[in-house]
mmCIF file of the N, C-alpha and C atoms, coordinates in Angstrom:
data_MODEL
# 
_entry.id   MODEL 
# 
loop_
_atom_site.group_PDB 
_atom_site.id 
_atom_site.type_symbol 
_atom_site.label_atom_id 
_atom_site.label_alt_id 
_atom_site.label_comp_id 
_atom_site.label_asym_id 
_atom_site.label_entity_id 
_atom_site.label_seq_id 
_atom_site.pdbx_PDB_ins_code 
_atom_site.Cartn_x 
_atom_site.Cartn_y 
_atom_site.Cartn_z 
_atom_site.occupancy 
_atom_site.B_iso_or_equiv 
_atom_site.pdbx_formal_charge 
_atom_site.auth_seq_id 
_atom_site.auth_comp_id 
_atom_site.auth_asym_id 
_atom_site.auth_atom_id 
_atom_site.pdbx_PDB_model_num 
ATOM 1   N N  . UNK A 1 1  ? 116.152 76.632  93.243  1.00 0.00 ? 1  UNK A N  1 
ATOM 2   C CA . UNK A 1 1  ? 114.740 76.850  94.863  1.00 0.00 ? 1  UNK A CA 1 
ATOM 3   C C  . UNK A 1 1  ? 114.315 77.809  95.191  1.00 0.00 ? 1  UNK A C  1 
ATOM 4   N N  . UNK A 1 2  ? 115.688 78.357  96.704  1.00 0.00 ? 2  UNK A N  1 
ATOM 5   C CA . UNK A 1 2  ? 115.571 79.178  97.489  1.00 0.00 ? 2  UNK A CA 1 
ATOM 6   C C  . UNK A 1 2  ? 115.637 80.276  96.765  1.00 0.00 ? 2  UNK A C  1 
ATOM 7   N N  . UNK A 1 3  ? 116.311 80.731  95.188  1.00 0.00 ? 3  UNK A N  1 
ATOM 8   C CA . UNK A 1 3  ? 116.805 82.319  94.750  1.00 0.00 ? 3  UNK A CA 1 
ATOM 9   C C  . UNK A 1 3  ? 115.473 82.498  94.728  1.00 0.00 ? 3  UNK A C  1 
ATOM 10  N N  . UNK A 1 4  ? 114.669 81.739  93.507  1.00 0.00 ? 4  UNK A N  1 
ATOM 11  C CA . UNK A 1 4  ? 112.622 81.467  93.413  1.00 0.00 ? 4  UNK A CA 1 
ATOM 12  C C  . UNK A 1 4  ? 111.891 82.378  94.093  1.00 0.00 ? 4  UNK A C  1 
ATOM 13  N N  . UNK A 1 5  ? 112.147 81.606  95.224  1.00 0.00 ? 5  UNK A N  1 
ATOM 14  C CA . UNK A 1 5  ? 111.009 81.683  96.609  1.00 0.00 ? 5  UNK A CA 1 
ATOM 15  C C  . UNK A 1 5  ? 111.718 82.842  96.581  1.00 0.00 ? 5  UNK A C  1 
ATOM 16  N N  . UNK A 1 6  ? 113.081 83.089  97.112  1.00 0.00 ? 6  UNK A N  1 
ATOM 17  C CA . UNK A 1 6  ? 112.974 84.927  98.069  1.00 0.00 ? 6  UNK A CA 1 
ATOM 18  C C  . UNK A 1 6  ? 112.727 85.490  96.530  1.00 0.00 ? 6  UNK A C  1 
ATOM 19  N N  . UNK A 1 7  ? 113.021 85.533  95.949  1.00 0.00 ? 7  UNK A N  1 
ATOM 20  C CA . UNK A 1 7  ? 113.134 86.375  94.807  1.00 0.00 ? 7  UNK A CA 1 
ATOM 21  C C  . UNK A 1 7  ? 111.230 86.842  94.234  1.00 0.00 ? 7  UNK A C  1 
ATOM 22  N N  . UNK A 1 8  ? 110.730 86.094  94.582  1.00 0.00 ? 8  UNK A N  1 
ATOM 23  C CA . UNK A 1 8  ? 109.341 86.136  95.224  1.00 0.00 ? 8  UNK A CA 1 
ATOM 24  C C  . UNK A 1 8  ? 108.811 87.757  96.294  1.00 0.00 ? 8  UNK A C  1 
ATOM 25  N N  . UNK A 1 9  ? 109.328 86.937  97.040  1.00 0.00 ? 9  UNK A N  1 
ATOM 26  C CA . UNK A 1 9  ? 109.012 87.865  98.580  1.00 0.00 ? 9  UNK A CA 1 
ATOM 27  C C  . UNK A 1 9  ? 109.379 89.748  98.407  1.00 0.00 ? 9  UNK A C  1 
ATOM 28  N N  . UNK A 1 10 ? 110.593 88.792  97.410  1.00 0.00 ? 10 UNK A N  1 
ATOM 29  C CA . UNK A 1 10 ? 110.834 90.619  97.606  1.00 0.00 ? 10 UNK A CA 1 
ATOM 30  C C  . UNK A 1 10 ? 110.076 91.257  95.985  1.00 0.00 ? 10 UNK A C  1 
ATOM 31  N N  . UNK A 1 11 ? 110.290 90.478  95.065  1.00 0.00 ? 11 UNK A N  1 
ATOM 32  C CA . UNK A 1 11 ? 108.999 90.745  93.761  1.00 0.00 ? 11 UNK A CA 1 
ATOM 33  C C  . UNK A 1 11 ? 107.302 91.394  94.676  1.00 0.00 ? 11 UNK A C  1 
ATOM 34  N N  . UNK A 1 12 ? 107.106 91.174  95.513  1.00 0.00 ? 12 UNK A N  1 
ATOM 35  C CA . UNK A 1 12 ? 105.424 91.064  96.701  1.00 0.00 ? 12 UNK A CA 1 
ATOM 36  C C  . UNK A 1 12 ? 105.915 91.982  97.954  1.00 0.00 ? 12 UNK A C  1 
ATOM 37  N N  . UNK A 1 13 ? 106.534 91.701  98.253  1.00 0.00 ? 13 UNK A N  1 
ATOM 38  C CA . UNK A 1 13 ? 107.286 93.126  99.440  1.00 0.00 ? 13 UNK A CA 1 
ATOM 39  C C  . UNK A 1 13 ? 107.251 94.586  98.398  1.00 0.00 ? 13 UNK A C  1 
ATOM 40  N N  . UNK A 1 14 ? 108.016 94.695  97.265  1.00 0.00 ? 14 UNK A N  1 
ATOM 41  C CA . UNK A 1 14 ? 108.050 95.945  96.539  1.00 0.00 ? 14 UNK A CA 1 
ATOM 42  C C  . UNK A 1 14 ? 106.487 96.447  95.870  1.00 0.00 ? 14 UNK A C  1 
ATOM 43  N N  . UNK A 1 15 ? 105.513 95.458  95.623  1.00 0.00 ? 15 UNK A N  1 
ATOM 44  C CA . UNK A 1 15 ? 104.526 96.154  94.851  1.00 0.00 ? 15 UNK A CA 1 
ATOM 45  C C  . UNK A 1 15 ? 103.797 96.326  96.065  1.00 0.00 ? 15 UNK A C  1 
ATOM 46  N N  . UNK A 1 16 ? 103.711 95.720  97.809  1.00 0.00 ? 16 UNK A N  1 
ATOM 47  C CA . UNK A 1 16 ? 102.399 96.098  98.343  1.00 0.00 ? 16 UNK A CA 1 
ATOM 48  C C  . UNK A 1 16 ? 103.659 97.065  98.664  1.00 0.00 ? 16 UNK A C  1 
ATOM 49  N N  . UNK A 1 17 ? 104.958 97.333  98.862  1.00 0.00 ? 17 UNK A N  1 
ATOM 50  C CA . UNK A 1 17 ? 105.153 99.175  99.294  1.00 0.00 ? 17 UNK A CA 1 
ATOM 51  C C  . UNK A 1 17 ? 104.439 100.200 98.233  1.00 0.00 ? 17 UNK A C  1 
ATOM 52  N N  . UNK A 1 18 ? 104.305 99.734  97.510  1.00 0.00 ? 18 UNK A N  1 
ATOM 53  C CA . UNK A 1 18 ? 104.244 100.765 95.320  1.00 0.00 ? 18 UNK A CA 1 
ATOM 54  C C  . UNK A 1 18 ? 102.611 100.791 95.980  1.00 0.00 ? 18 UNK A C  1 
ATOM 55  N N  . UNK A 1 19 ? 101.703 100.251 96.664  1.00 0.00 ? 19 UNK A N  1 
ATOM 56  C CA . UNK A 1 19 ? 100.763 100.377 95.753  1.00 0.00 ? 19 UNK A CA 1 
ATOM 57  C C  . UNK A 1 19 ? 100.360 101.162 97.268  1.00 0.00 ? 19 UNK A C  1 
ATOM 58  N N  . UNK A 1 20 ? 101.189 101.367 98.266  1.00 0.00 ? 20 UNK A N  1 
ATOM 59  C CA . UNK A 1 20 ? 100.790 102.313 99.718  1.00 0.00 ? 20 UNK A CA 1 
ATOM 60  C C  . UNK A 1 20 ? 101.756 103.440 99.388  1.00 0.00 ? 20 UNK A C  1 
ATOM 61  N N  . UNK A 1 21 ? 102.662 103.246 98.346  1.00 0.00 ? 21 UNK A N  1 
ATOM 62  C CA . UNK A 1 21 ? 103.175 105.096 98.002  1.00 0.00 ? 21 UNK A CA 1 
ATOM 63  C C  . UNK A 1 21 ? 101.794 106.115 98.596  1.00 0.00 ? 21 UNK A C  1 
ATOM 64  N N  . UNK A 1 22 ? 102.184 106.654 99.164  1.00 0.00 ? 22 UNK A N  1 
ATOM 65  C CA . UNK A 1 22 ? 101.190 107.283 99.035  1.00 0.00 ? 22 UNK A CA 1 
ATOM 66  C C  . UNK A 1 22 ? 99.486  108.183 100.584 1.00 0.00 ? 22 UNK A C  1 
ATOM 67  N N  . UNK A 1 23 ? 99.530  106.956 100.923 1.00 0.00 ? 23 UNK A N  1 
ATOM 68  C CA . UNK A 1 23 ? 98.731  106.319 102.633 1.00 0.00 ? 23 UNK A CA 1 
ATOM 69  C C  . UNK A 1 23 ? 99.264  107.657 103.238 1.00 0.00 ? 23 UNK A C  1 
ATOM 70  N N  . UNK A 1 24 ? 98.545  108.094 103.608 1.00 0.00 ? 24 UNK A N  1 
ATOM 71  C CA . UNK A 1 24 ? 98.466  109.677 105.458 1.00 0.00 ? 24 UNK A CA 1 
ATOM 72  C C  . UNK A 1 24 ? 98.904  108.199 105.764 1.00 0.00 ? 24 UNK A C  1 
ATOM 73  N N  . UNK A 1 25 ? 98.614  108.619 106.761 1.00 0.00 ? 25 UNK A N  1 
ATOM 74  C CA . UNK A 1 25 ? 99.029  107.782 108.308 1.00 0.00 ? 25 UNK A CA 1 
ATOM 75  C C  . UNK A 1 25 ? 97.169  108.542 108.698 1.00 0.00 ? 25 UNK A C  1 
ATOM 76  N N  . UNK A 1 26 ? 96.355  109.134 108.286 1.00 0.00 ? 26 UNK A N  1 
ATOM 77  C CA . UNK A 1 26 ? 94.693  108.834 108.280 1.00 0.00 ? 26 UNK A CA 1 
ATOM 78  C C  . UNK A 1 26 ? 94.669  108.018 107.583 1.00 0.00 ? 26 UNK A C  1 
ATOM 79  N N  . UNK A 1 27 ? 94.582  108.155 106.828 1.00 0.00 ? 27 UNK A N  1 
ATOM 80  C CA . UNK A 1 27 ? 94.284  106.298 106.185 1.00 0.00 ? 27 UNK A CA 1 
ATOM 81  C C  . UNK A 1 27 ? 94.344  105.384 106.544 1.00 0.00 ? 27 UNK A C  1 
ATOM 82  N N  . UNK A 1 28 ? 96.057  105.115 106.854 1.00 0.00 ? 28 UNK A N  1 
ATOM 83  C CA . UNK A 1 28 ? 95.947  103.703 107.244 1.00 0.00 ? 28 UNK A CA 1 
ATOM 84  C C  . UNK A 1 28 ? 95.392  103.333 108.894 1.00 0.00 ? 28 UNK A C  1 
ATOM 85  N N  . UNK A 1 29 ? 95.046  104.602 109.516 1.00 0.00 ? 29 UNK A N  1 
ATOM 86  C CA . UNK A 1 29 ? 94.371  103.662 110.172 1.00 0.00 ? 29 UNK A CA 1 
ATOM 87  C C  . UNK A 1 29 ? 93.105  104.286 110.553 1.00 0.00 ? 29 UNK A C  1 
ATOM 88  N N  . UNK A 1 30 ? 92.229  104.589 109.323 1.00 0.00 ? 30 UNK A N  1 
ATOM 89  C CA . UNK A 1 30 ? 91.141  103.355 109.307 1.00 0.00 ? 30 UNK A CA 1 
ATOM 90  C C  . UNK A 1 30 ? 90.840  102.454 108.992 1.00 0.00 ? 30 UNK A C  1 
ATOM 91  N N  . UNK A 1 31 ? 89.273  102.782 110.036 1.00 0.00 ? 31 UNK A N  1 
ATOM 92  C CA . UNK A 1 31 ? 88.646  101.477 108.911 1.00 0.00 ? 31 UNK A CA 1 
ATOM 93  C C  . UNK A 1 31 ? 87.520  101.505 108.841 1.00 0.00 ? 31 UNK A C  1 
ATOM 94  N N  . UNK A 1 32 ? 87.016  101.318 107.576 1.00 0.00 ? 32 UNK A N  1 
ATOM 95  C CA . UNK A 1 32 ? 85.627  101.062 107.255 1.00 0.00 ? 32 UNK A CA 1 
ATOM 96  C C  . UNK A 1 32 ? 84.610  100.986 107.566 1.00 0.00 ? 32 UNK A C  1 
ATOM 97  N N  . UNK A 1 33 ? 83.546  101.355 107.364 1.00 0.00 ? 33 UNK A N  1 
ATOM 98  C CA . UNK A 1 33 ? 82.352  100.647 107.497 1.00 0.00 ? 33 UNK A CA 1 
ATOM 99  C C  . UNK A 1 33 ? 82.815  99.120  106.779 1.00 0.00 ? 33 UNK A C  1 
ATOM 100 N N  . UNK A 1 34 ? 82.034  98.086  107.617 1.00 0.00 ? 34 UNK A N  1 
ATOM 101 C CA . UNK A 1 34 ? 81.598  96.512  107.841 1.00 0.00 ? 34 UNK A CA 1 
ATOM 102 C C  . UNK A 1 34 ? 83.081  95.864  107.966 1.00 0.00 ? 34 UNK A C  1 
ATOM 103 N N  . UNK A 1 35 ? 83.763  96.301  107.924 1.00 0.00 ? 35 UNK A N  1 
ATOM 104 C CA . UNK A 1 35 ? 85.943  96.307  108.884 1.00 0.00 ? 35 UNK A CA 1 
ATOM 105 C C  . UNK A 1 35 ? 86.163  96.312  109.042 1.00 0.00 ? 35 UNK A C  1 
ATOM 106 N N  . UNK A 1 36 ? 86.645  94.822  110.402 1.00 0.00 ? 36 UNK A N  1 
ATOM 107 C CA . UNK A 1 36 ? 87.343  94.900  111.502 1.00 0.00 ? 36 UNK A CA 1 
ATOM 108 C C  . UNK A 1 36 ? 88.246  95.514  111.954 1.00 0.00 ? 36 UNK A C  1 
ATOM 109 N N  . UNK A 1 37 ? 89.534  95.609  110.357 1.00 0.00 ? 37 UNK A N  1 
ATOM 110 C CA . UNK A 1 37 ? 90.785  96.061  110.678 1.00 0.00 ? 37 UNK A CA 1 
ATOM 111 C C  . UNK A 1 37 ? 91.061  97.404  109.672 1.00 0.00 ? 37 UNK A C  1 
ATOM 112 N N  . UNK A 1 38 ? 91.990  97.320  109.907 1.00 0.00 ? 38 UNK A N  1 
ATOM 113 C CA . UNK A 1 38 ? 93.017  99.087  109.114 1.00 0.00 ? 38 UNK A CA 1 
ATOM 114 C C  . UNK A 1 38 ? 94.544  98.682  108.496 1.00 0.00 ? 38 UNK A C  1 
ATOM 115 N N  . UNK A 1 39 ? 94.479  99.569  107.094 1.00 0.00 ? 39 UNK A N  1 
ATOM 116 C CA . UNK A 1 39 ? 95.462  98.965  106.633 1.00 0.00 ? 39 UNK A CA 1 
ATOM 117 C C  . UNK A 1 39 ? 96.384  98.868  107.462 1.00 0.00 ? 39 UNK A C  1 
ATOM 118 N N  . UNK A 1 40 ? 96.921  100.295 108.715 1.00 0.00 ? 40 UNK A N  1 
ATOM 119 C CA . UNK A 1 40 ? 98.244  99.774  108.817 1.00 0.00 ? 40 UNK A CA 1 
ATOM 120 C C  . UNK A 1 40 ? 98.429  98.493  109.846 1.00 0.00 ? 40 UNK A C  1 
ATOM 121 N N  . UNK A 1 41 ? 96.935  97.659  110.533 1.00 0.00 ? 41 UNK A N  1 
ATOM 122 C CA . UNK A 1 41 ? 97.094  96.068  111.366 1.00 0.00 ? 41 UNK A CA 1 
ATOM 123 C C  . UNK A 1 41 ? 97.231  94.973  110.107 1.00 0.00 ? 41 UNK A C  1 
ATOM 124 N N  . UNK A 1 42 ? 96.317  95.210  108.783 1.00 0.00 ? 42 UNK A N  1 
ATOM 125 C CA . UNK A 1 42 ? 96.460  94.502  107.292 1.00 0.00 ? 42 UNK A CA 1 
ATOM 126 C C  . UNK A 1 42 ? 98.481  94.604  107.353 1.00 0.00 ? 42 UNK A C  1 
ATOM 127 N N  . UNK A 1 43 ? 98.796  95.628  107.223 1.00 0.00 ? 43 UNK A N  1 
ATOM 128 C CA . UNK A 1 43 ? 100.398 95.520  107.035 1.00 0.00 ? 43 UNK A CA 1 
ATOM 129 C C  . UNK A 1 43 ? 101.033 94.578  107.944 1.00 0.00 ? 43 UNK A C  1 
ATOM 130 N N  . UNK A 1 44 ? 101.157 95.057  109.268 1.00 0.00 ? 44 UNK A N  1 
ATOM 131 C CA . UNK A 1 44 ? 101.736 94.202  110.103 1.00 0.00 ? 44 UNK A CA 1 
ATOM 132 C C  . UNK A 1 44 ? 100.819 92.980  109.434 1.00 0.00 ? 44 UNK A C  1 
ATOM 133 N N  . UNK A 1 45 ? 100.184 92.445  109.586 1.00 0.00 ? 45 UNK A N  1 
ATOM 134 C CA . UNK A 1 45 ? 100.050 90.694  109.441 1.00 0.00 ? 45 UNK A CA 1 
ATOM 135 C C  . UNK A 1 45 ? 100.425 90.415  108.711 1.00 0.00 ? 45 UNK A C  1 
ATOM 136 N N  . UNK A 1 46 ? 100.640 91.005  107.265 1.00 0.00 ? 46 UNK A N  1 
ATOM 137 C CA . UNK A 1 46 ? 101.297 90.532  106.219 1.00 0.00 ? 46 UNK A CA 1 
ATOM 138 C C  . UNK A 1 46 ? 102.285 90.339  106.296 1.00 0.00 ? 46 UNK A C  1 
ATOM 139 N N  . UNK A 1 47 ? 103.662 91.404  107.220 1.00 0.00 ? 47 UNK A N  1 
ATOM 140 C CA . UNK A 1 47 ? 104.826 91.242  108.685 1.00 0.00 ? 47 UNK A CA 1 
ATOM 141 C C  . UNK A 1 47 ? 104.572 89.696  108.604 1.00 0.00 ? 47 UNK A C  1 
ATOM 142 N N  . UNK A 1 48 ? 104.140 89.966  109.624 1.00 0.00 ? 48 UNK A N  1 
ATOM 143 C CA . UNK A 1 48 ? 103.524 88.737  110.724 1.00 0.00 ? 48 UNK A CA 1 
ATOM 144 C C  . UNK A 1 48 ? 103.950 87.587  109.987 1.00 0.00 ? 48 UNK A C  1 
ATOM 145 N N  . UNK A 1 49 ? 102.760 86.726  108.793 1.00 0.00 ? 49 UNK A N  1 
ATOM 146 C CA . UNK A 1 49 ? 102.701 86.261  108.397 1.00 0.00 ? 49 UNK A CA 1 
ATOM 147 C C  . UNK A 1 49 ? 103.744 85.556  107.359 1.00 0.00 ? 49 UNK A C  1 
ATOM 148 N N  . UNK A 1 50 ? 104.655 86.196  106.524 1.00 0.00 ? 50 UNK A N  1 
ATOM 149 C CA . UNK A 1 50 ? 105.928 85.944  105.900 1.00 0.00 ? 50 UNK A CA 1 
ATOM 150 C C  . UNK A 1 50 ? 107.418 85.564  107.090 1.00 0.00 ? 50 UNK A C  1 
ATOM 151 N N  . UNK A 1 51 ? 107.085 86.820  107.847 1.00 0.00 ? 51 UNK A N  1 
ATOM 152 C CA . UNK A 1 51 ? 108.217 86.184  109.181 1.00 0.00 ? 51 UNK A CA 1 
ATOM 153 C C  . UNK A 1 51 ? 108.465 84.398  109.508 1.00 0.00 ? 51 UNK A C  1 
ATOM 154 N N  . UNK A 1 52 ? 106.776 84.743  109.861 1.00 0.00 ? 52 UNK A N  1 
ATOM 155 C CA . UNK A 1 52 ? 106.090 83.070  110.353 1.00 0.00 ? 52 UNK A CA 1 
ATOM 156 C C  . UNK A 1 52 ? 106.840 82.075  109.135 1.00 0.00 ? 52 UNK A C  1 
ATOM 157 N N  . UNK A 1 53 ? 106.628 82.650  108.122 1.00 0.00 ? 53 UNK A N  1 
ATOM 158 C CA . UNK A 1 53 ? 106.326 81.247  106.826 1.00 0.00 ? 53 UNK A CA 1 
ATOM 159 C C  . UNK A 1 53 ? 108.359 81.129  106.366 1.00 0.00 ? 53 UNK A C  1 
ATOM 160 N N  . UNK A 1 54 ? 108.909 81.993  106.538 1.00 0.00 ? 54 UNK A N  1 
ATOM 161 C CA . UNK A 1 54 ? 110.229 82.583  106.959 1.00 0.00 ? 54 UNK A CA 1 
ATOM 162 C C  . UNK A 1 54 ? 111.199 81.673  107.538 1.00 0.00 ? 54 UNK A C  1 
ATOM 163 N N  . UNK A 1 55 ? 110.484 82.140  108.536 1.00 0.00 ? 55 UNK A N  1 
ATOM 164 C CA . UNK A 1 55 ? 111.627 81.330  109.491 1.00 0.00 ? 55 UNK A CA 1 
ATOM 165 C C  . UNK A 1 55 ? 111.195 80.210  109.939 1.00 0.00 ? 55 UNK A C  1 
ATOM 166 N N  . UNK A 1 56 ? 109.655 79.458  109.542 1.00 0.00 ? 56 UNK A N  1 
ATOM 167 C CA . UNK A 1 56 ? 109.858 78.154  109.862 1.00 0.00 ? 56 UNK A CA 1 
ATOM 168 C C  . UNK A 1 56 ? 110.729 77.591  108.761 1.00 0.00 ? 56 UNK A C  1 
ATOM 169 N N  . UNK A 1 57 ? 110.818 78.708  107.898 1.00 0.00 ? 57 UNK A N  1 
ATOM 170 C CA . UNK A 1 57 ? 111.508 77.650  106.734 1.00 0.00 ? 57 UNK A CA 1 
ATOM 171 C C  . UNK A 1 57 ? 112.682 77.337  106.572 1.00 0.00 ? 57 UNK A C  1 
ATOM 172 N N  . UNK A 1 58 ? 113.266 77.876  107.931 1.00 0.00 ? 58 UNK A N  1 
ATOM 173 C CA . UNK A 1 58 ? 115.095 78.022  107.971 1.00 0.00 ? 58 UNK A CA 1 
ATOM 174 C C  . UNK A 1 58 ? 115.020 77.290  109.167 1.00 0.00 ? 58 UNK A C  1 
ATOM 175 N N  . UNK A 1 59 ? 113.805 76.094  110.051 1.00 0.00 ? 59 UNK A N  1 
ATOM 176 C CA . UNK A 1 59 ? 113.458 76.386  111.143 1.00 0.00 ? 59 UNK A CA 1 
ATOM 177 C C  . UNK A 1 59 ? 114.005 76.872  112.575 1.00 0.00 ? 59 UNK A C  1 
ATOM 178 N N  . UNK A 1 60 ? 113.609 78.122  112.345 1.00 0.00 ? 60 UNK A N  1 
ATOM 179 C CA . UNK A 1 60 ? 113.476 78.660  113.827 1.00 0.00 ? 60 UNK A CA 1 
ATOM 180 C C  . UNK A 1 60 ? 112.487 79.341  114.087 1.00 0.00 ? 60 UNK A C  1 
ATOM 181 N N  . UNK A 1 61 ? 112.422 80.112  115.362 1.00 0.00 ? 61 UNK A N  1 
ATOM 182 C CA . UNK A 1 61 ? 111.048 80.566  115.417 1.00 0.00 ? 61 UNK A CA 1 
ATOM 183 C C  . UNK A 1 61 ? 110.779 81.886  115.375 1.00 0.00 ? 61 UNK A C  1 
ATOM 184 N N  . UNK A 1 62 ? 110.025 82.446  114.263 1.00 0.00 ? 62 UNK A N  1 
ATOM 185 C CA . UNK A 1 62 ? 110.074 84.054  113.961 1.00 0.00 ? 62 UNK A CA 1 
ATOM 186 C C  . UNK A 1 62 ? 110.428 85.191  115.586 1.00 0.00 ? 62 UNK A C  1 
ATOM 187 N N  . UNK A 1 63 ? 111.112 85.519  113.960 1.00 0.00 ? 63 UNK A N  1 
ATOM 188 C CA . UNK A 1 63 ? 111.982 86.828  114.686 1.00 0.00 ? 63 UNK A CA 1 
ATOM 189 C C  . UNK A 1 63 ? 111.575 88.171  114.876 1.00 0.00 ? 63 UNK A C  1 
ATOM 190 N N  . UNK A 1 64 ? 110.754 87.760  115.373 1.00 0.00 ? 64 UNK A N  1 
ATOM 191 C CA . UNK A 1 64 ? 109.179 89.697  116.101 1.00 0.00 ? 64 UNK A CA 1 
ATOM 192 C C  . UNK A 1 64 ? 109.525 88.669  118.034 1.00 0.00 ? 64 UNK A C  1 
ATOM 193 N N  . UNK A 1 65 ? 109.356 90.616  118.929 1.00 0.00 ? 65 UNK A N  1 
ATOM 194 C CA . UNK A 1 65 ? 109.325 90.561  119.788 1.00 0.00 ? 65 UNK A CA 1 
ATOM 195 C C  . UNK A 1 65 ? 107.933 90.238  119.938 1.00 0.00 ? 65 UNK A C  1 
ATOM 196 N N  . UNK A 1 66 ? 107.815 89.280  121.262 1.00 0.00 ? 66 UNK A N  1 
ATOM 197 C CA . UNK A 1 66 ? 106.420 88.496  121.395 1.00 0.00 ? 66 UNK A CA 1 
ATOM 198 C C  . UNK A 1 66 ? 105.420 89.669  121.431 1.00 0.00 ? 66 UNK A C  1 
ATOM 199 N N  . UNK A 1 67 ? 105.584 91.307  121.395 1.00 0.00 ? 67 UNK A N  1 
ATOM 200 C CA . UNK A 1 67 ? 104.490 92.096  122.109 1.00 0.00 ? 67 UNK A CA 1 
ATOM 201 C C  . UNK A 1 67 ? 104.076 92.368  120.197 1.00 0.00 ? 67 UNK A C  1 
ATOM 202 N N  . UNK A 1 68 ? 105.146 91.989  119.609 1.00 0.00 ? 68 UNK A N  1 
ATOM 203 C CA . UNK A 1 68 ? 104.673 92.548  117.845 1.00 0.00 ? 68 UNK A CA 1 
ATOM 204 C C  . UNK A 1 68 ? 103.813 91.503  117.781 1.00 0.00 ? 68 UNK A C  1 
ATOM 205 N N  . UNK A 1 69 ? 104.468 89.689  117.473 1.00 0.00 ? 69 UNK A N  1 
ATOM 206 C CA . UNK A 1 69 ? 104.004 89.430  117.121 1.00 0.00 ? 69 UNK A CA 1 
ATOM 207 C C  . UNK A 1 69 ? 102.403 88.542  118.160 1.00 0.00 ? 69 UNK A C  1 
ATOM 208 N N  . UNK A 1 70 ? 101.653 88.563  119.032 1.00 0.00 ? 70 UNK A N  1 
ATOM 209 C CA . UNK A 1 70 ? 101.050 89.308  119.912 1.00 0.00 ? 70 UNK A CA 1 
ATOM 210 C C  . UNK A 1 70 ? 99.750  89.910  119.137 1.00 0.00 ? 70 UNK A C  1 
ATOM 211 N N  . UNK A 1 71 ? 100.364 91.680  119.207 1.00 0.00 ? 71 UNK A N  1 
ATOM 212 C CA . UNK A 1 71 ? 99.376  91.857  117.878 1.00 0.00 ? 71 UNK A CA 1 
ATOM 213 C C  . UNK A 1 71 ? 98.501  91.728  116.536 1.00 0.00 ? 71 UNK A C  1 
ATOM 214 N N  . UNK A 1 72 ? 99.810  91.338  116.332 1.00 0.00 ? 72 UNK A N  1 
ATOM 215 C CA . UNK A 1 72 ? 99.584  91.120  114.348 1.00 0.00 ? 72 UNK A CA 1 
ATOM 216 C C  . UNK A 1 72 ? 98.938  89.573  113.914 1.00 0.00 ? 72 UNK A C  1 
ATOM 217 N N  . UNK A 1 73 ? 99.137  88.679  115.066 1.00 0.00 ? 73 UNK A N  1 
ATOM 218 C CA . UNK A 1 73 ? 98.605  86.906  114.740 1.00 0.00 ? 73 UNK A CA 1 
ATOM 219 C C  . UNK A 1 73 ? 96.978  87.225  114.914 1.00 0.00 ? 73 UNK A C  1 
ATOM 220 N N  . UNK A 1 74 ? 96.920  86.026  113.704 1.00 0.00 ? 74 UNK A N  1 
ATOM 221 C CA . UNK A 1 74 ? 95.258  85.739  114.119 1.00 0.00 ? 74 UNK A CA 1 
ATOM 222 C C  . UNK A 1 74 ? 94.234  85.510  114.178 1.00 0.00 ? 74 UNK A C  1 
ATOM 223 N N  . UNK A 1 75 ? 93.414  85.931  113.454 1.00 0.00 ? 75 UNK A N  1 
ATOM 224 C CA . UNK A 1 75 ? 92.373  86.070  114.631 1.00 0.00 ? 75 UNK A CA 1 
ATOM 225 C C  . UNK A 1 75 ? 92.948  87.612  116.159 1.00 0.00 ? 75 UNK A C  1 
ATOM 226 N N  . UNK A 1 76 ? 93.180  88.555  116.255 1.00 0.00 ? 76 UNK A N  1 
ATOM 227 C CA . UNK A 1 76 ? 93.531  89.989  116.360 1.00 0.00 ? 76 UNK A CA 1 
ATOM 228 C C  . UNK A 1 76 ? 92.607  90.985  115.089 1.00 0.00 ? 76 UNK A C  1 
ATOM 229 N N  . UNK A 1 77 ? 93.088  92.125  116.119 1.00 0.00 ? 77 UNK A N  1 
ATOM 230 C CA . UNK A 1 77 ? 93.061  93.142  115.496 1.00 0.00 ? 77 UNK A CA 1 
ATOM 231 C C  . UNK A 1 77 ? 92.994  93.990  116.370 1.00 0.00 ? 77 UNK A C  1 
ATOM 232 N N  . UNK A 1 78 ? 92.864  95.891  115.291 1.00 0.00 ? 78 UNK A N  1 
ATOM 233 C CA . UNK A 1 78 ? 93.430  97.109  115.622 1.00 0.00 ? 78 UNK A CA 1 
ATOM 234 C C  . UNK A 1 78 ? 91.495  97.291  116.853 1.00 0.00 ? 78 UNK A C  1 
ATOM 235 N N  . UNK A 1 79 ? 91.612  97.229  117.131 1.00 0.00 ? 79 UNK A N  1 
ATOM 236 C CA . UNK A 1 79 ? 90.829  96.270  118.006 1.00 0.00 ? 79 UNK A CA 1 
ATOM 237 C C  . UNK A 1 79 ? 90.797  96.112  119.774 1.00 0.00 ? 79 UNK A C  1 
ATOM 238 N N  . UNK A 1 80 ? 91.944  95.315  119.873 1.00 0.00 ? 80 UNK A N  1 
ATOM 239 C CA . UNK A 1 80 ? 92.344  94.800  119.837 1.00 0.00 ? 80 UNK A CA 1 
ATOM 240 C C  . UNK A 1 80 ? 93.329  95.225  121.750 1.00 0.00 ? 80 UNK A C  1 
# 
């Protein structure tokens, strides 16, 4: 089970990075009309969510700095 879980996370990480290949800094920071977040924030949120899931799986507190944790937790946005 453990190997399958980590294989899946590795696959999803690779797919996410591949989808972003060629994304410029300008595009990563743009907030489209009608949305509250940009690509850069969404990547931070994905990282935080996966980090929380994996650390809870091994029974430990998240491995992020408190600042990063506060920046990307649920109900936050780049404007915060």
